[in-house]
N, C-alpha and C positions, 0 to 999 in steps of 0.2 A: 504493500499500500504506500503510495506516495501522496504527501501533501505539499502543495507549493503555496508559500505564504510571501507576502511582500517582504523584500529585503531593503527597501528604500530606508537609509539611514537618516533621512531628514525628518521623519516623523518625530513629533515633539509632544510632550505631555505634561501638565502640571499635576501636582496631588489635588485631591478633591477638597482639602480643607476641612474634612470631617473626622480627622483623627483616624482611630482603628475601627470606625464602624462598618467599614467594608460594604456599604450599600450603594456601590457606584455602577452596577450592572457593566456595560461594555464600553464604558466612558474611556477605557484604557487605550483605545486605537487613536490616541493623538489628539483627542478633543480638548482644547485648553479649557481649564475649569476656574483658573484664578489669574487675574492680570498682576504681572510682576512690576516691582519698582524697578527704576534704572539701574540701581546697583545690583540687585538680584539678577536682572537680565544679563548684565555685563559679566557677572561672575560665572554663569553658566555658559553663556554663548561663546565664550573664548575657547571652549573645547569643542563646540559641535562641528566646525569644519574639519576635525580630525576623522580620516577614514578608519573603519575597523581594520586591525592589523590582519595581514594574511601573507600568502607566499612562504617565504623561508625565514621571515623576520618574527620573532616571539616578542610581543609586547602586550601590556595590559594585565590588570588584576581582576580576576573573576571570583564572584561568590556564588555558590549554589543556592537558590531561594527555596528553602524547605518551609512552606507555608502551612502545613498540616498542625493543627493544634496551635493555631497563629497566636492566640491571646495569651497562652501559658508559656510556649516555647519561644523565647525571643532571640535564640542564638543567631539567627540569620540577620536580625537587625543589629546585633552587637558585631557581627563580622563585617557587615556593611560599613559601620563606623571605623573599624580598624583597617579595613580594606582601603577605605578612602585615604586614610593617613599613609598607607604603604604606597598607594598609587600617586599621591602628590609628591613623595620623595622620590619616585621614579619618573616623574613628569609625564604620567600617562593617565588613563581613565579607569574608573571602577565600573564594572559591568555586573549585573546581577542576572543570573540565567534561571529562568522559571519555565517549568514543564507542567503541562496539565490540560484541563479543559475548563473553559469559561473562567479563566484566571485573571482577566484584565484589572480586577479591582487590586490584585496583589501588586501588580506593576506600578499602580498609583501609590500604594503604600511604600514600596521600596524606593520610589522616587522621593517621597517625602522624607525618608530617613537617610538621603545622602547618595543615592545612586546616580552616576553620570549617564549610563545606558542601562536599559533593562531589556533583555534578549528573551522574547516570548515564543514558546512553541506550544501552541494551543490546539489540540487534536483530541477527539473523543477516545482514542486508543490510549491516551496518557492519563485518562480521569483517574484510574486507580493505579498506584505505584506498582510496577512489575521490574524487578532489578535488571533482567536481560534487556528489556526494551529501553530503560533508561540509560544503561551503559551504552548500547548501541547509538541512541540519539545524541548524547553528550560527547561521545568520543568523536562522532562526525563533525560536531561543531568545533571542538578543541582543535582537531586536525586541520580544519579549514581556517579558523580564525587566529589560532596559535597564541593563546594567553600565556604569559610567562609565569603567572602565579594563579592557583585554582584552590579555593578554600571551601570548607564545609564544617558544619556542626559535628561534634563527637558524639552524636545521639546514637540510638539503635539503629536508625536509617543510615546515618553516615558511616557507622562502622560496617555495615553490610555492602553499601553502594560504593563507597570511595576506594577500597582496596581492589575491588574487581576492575574499577574504572582505571586506577593506576596500572595494573596489570595489562590491560588492553592498550594503554598509551605507551607502555614500556619506560615507566618513569618511577621515581621514588615517592613515598609517602610517609609523612611524620604523623603519628597519631597522638591524640591527647595533648596537644602543645598547651603550654601555659604562658608563652609570650612569643611574639613575632616582631622581627626588626628587619631592616634592609641594610645591606652593604652596598651603599650607592656607587662607589667605585666599580664593583664587579657585577652589579644589578642582581645580587644574590639574596634570597630570602633566609635569614637566620631563623631556624625553628627550634625553639627551646622546649624540650620535653623531658619528663622524668625518665631516668634510665637505671638499670641494674636494680631493679625491684623498687624504685623510688628513692634509693639512697643518694643519687646525684641527679643534677640537671645537666643535660647534654644540649650543646647548640649543634644543630645538624644543618648541613646545606647540601644541595643538590646542584653541582657544578656543571655537569655534562648532559643532563637530560631535562627536557621540558614538557609539560609544565612542572613547575615546583608546587607539590601537593602537600596540603596540611589540613588535619581536623582539629578543632578547638572546642573545649567543654563550654557548655552554657554558663554564663555568669563570669568568664574571665575578663571581657571587655565590656565597656559601658556603651549602651546604644545611644544614639543621637536623639534629641528632642524631635518631635513630629514638626516639620516646617511645611505649612499648606502652601507657600510660595514657591517651594522648590520646582525645578524643571529638569527633565531628562529626555534622552532620545529613546523611543520605543522601537524596537528592531524585531521584525518578523522573518526569520531566515528560513530558506528552503531546506527540507530535511527529509530523508527517507524513513518512514516508520514502518517496521515489520511487525505485524500484530501477533505473529505465532510466538507462543511461549511453551517451554517444556513443562512449566508449572502454571496452572490456572487459577486465578483467584475467584472462588466461588461467592463468598460474602465476607464482610467484615464488620466489627462493631467495636466501639470504644472499650478499653479495659477500665471498668468502673473501680477497680481495686486500687488502681495506682493514684498516689495522692501527689498534687502538684503544689502543696502549701509551703513545702520546705525552702524551695528556692525564692518564694516571695515573702517569707517571714521576716518581720523586724526584729525578732528575738528567736536565737537558735541555741538550743542546749545540746551538747555532744557528749557522749559517754565512750570511754575506751575500755580496753581489757583491764586497765589498771584498777577499775571498779571492783574487781574480784568476783561478783556474783551476778546472776541475772536479777536477783531481788534487788540488789543495789541499783542496777541500771534501771529498773522500773521507777525508782524514786524520780528519775529525770522526767518522766511524764507528768507527774503532780507539778513539779517545778515548772515545766513548760506551760501548764495550763494556768498555773497562777500568774505567770509573766506574759500570758497571751502570745506564746510562741510555739515552736515546732521542735522535735527531738530528732537529732541526726546520731550517727554512729560511724565508727572507723571499721576497717576490714576485718580485724581480729573479733570484733564484737558480732559481725554478720556471720563469720564462720563458726562462732561458738552457738550460734541460734538464738541469740538474745534479741535479735531486732530482724526485720524483713529487709530484703535488699534494696528496697526503695529509699531507705534511709542512709544509705552509703555516702558518705562525702570523701572527696580527695581526687586522686589521679583517674580512677576508674569510676568514679561516682559523681556526685554533684558538687557544683560550686555555689557558695552562698555569699551573700553580701548584707548581712543583717546589721542594723544598728548596734545590737549587743549580741555577742556570742559568749557563752559560758562553756568551757571545755573541761572535763573532769576525768581524770584517770587516763589521759592520753600523753604519750611521751613526747609527740611532735615530730615524728617521722615526716620526710619530704612527701610521701605518697598521701599523707592526710592533710598537711598543712597547705599543699597546693589549692585545696578546696575551700579554704577559709580566709585566703589572704585579702579578700575584699571587705572583710568585717570592719567596721568603724571602731568598735571597743571590743577587746578580747579579755576576758576573765579566765585564768587558767588554775586549776586545782590540781596539785600532784604532790605525792609524799617525798618525791626526790627534788631536792633544791637545785640540782644540776641538770634537770630534764630540758631538752632543747625547746619545748613548748614555752618556756619562760621567756626565751629571747625574742619572740613576737608578741608576748602578751603585754597588755597595758597595766593589768594588776594581776599579780601572782600570789596565791594563797598555798603555802607549804603546809601539808597536813594530810591526814587520812581523808580520802574523798567522801567515804560514807559519813564520817563524823561532820565534816563541813557542810554536806548536802542536808543532814538531819537538822543542824543549827539553823541553816538558811530557810529551810521549810517552816521550821518553828516560828521563826520571826515573820515570814511572809504570811502564814495563815492568821496571825494576830492582826496584821496591817491591811490585809486585803479581804 
């Protein structure tokens, strides 16, 4: 099956000005929704005459737009913000690639959050995610337009899709990155990721193959504020879509058991293996309830069966940015602390005064975690 879509790069669109309401229908096909000021127009139009890269020259920063569960999963918006910074350092444009069916409203959203170009592949065969089809379509576009950097979220989707895409493109992939920077002299993406079981942070580069690919956890970067006056080019490239799949999706439904409150919580209470018992870990739930927060856990706690996988924080879990984070019985291993670096205030409780967690804590309490938690709960029960 072949779909031919307009590849005219001059199509332009503004955001709707309605924030994340996503009630814009098919307005994404270049219909201006908001008049720009002279300063705004100048800022964006300086980039519009640039042609999309192609031939043998690799140029541009791409972010794959994963819009499923849009309101809870903000990693694409966070990557757009970071990708825009990387593109500015390279003197190029940031493109967001979106696949699906009737998805023009997301093009408007990505425009409002900082994209220079939104590349839309809109086809009924792409309505439901199928990894083989997505890999074929994206690899075609990458080989044609040749972006030098390609980024995606380190979600369940990204972990399945991006390794297959990297294999198809014969390039490298750095997973679960906690930082991205640019070597401007060599145009290399410096991909910082935990290594050796999280004991070290390694800077990885891809000097000989393109694109340079990386996945990043939700919460590592800050998204831009929605700008209803932003403008971008909307591009509809020609692409071959083969509908045949070895695995067919029959039906799907949301997993209601998964909780999304942890990453949005303003207060997070985290427990580690140092709490000693499951009963002591359960004290954290009352503490979180009293403070109006959520409970997180380290990998050893998950492996011990004290908490479900959805509460995991760190390298292979969630990243949080609460106003207050209380961490009890955690030593401070890198694979855990990468998930809490965005916290505004950290209170650490540990019996070991030399525990690494105290190096990043704003307030450290040295003592038995169970005793400290019991005293804290007693005081809070009286006041709240």
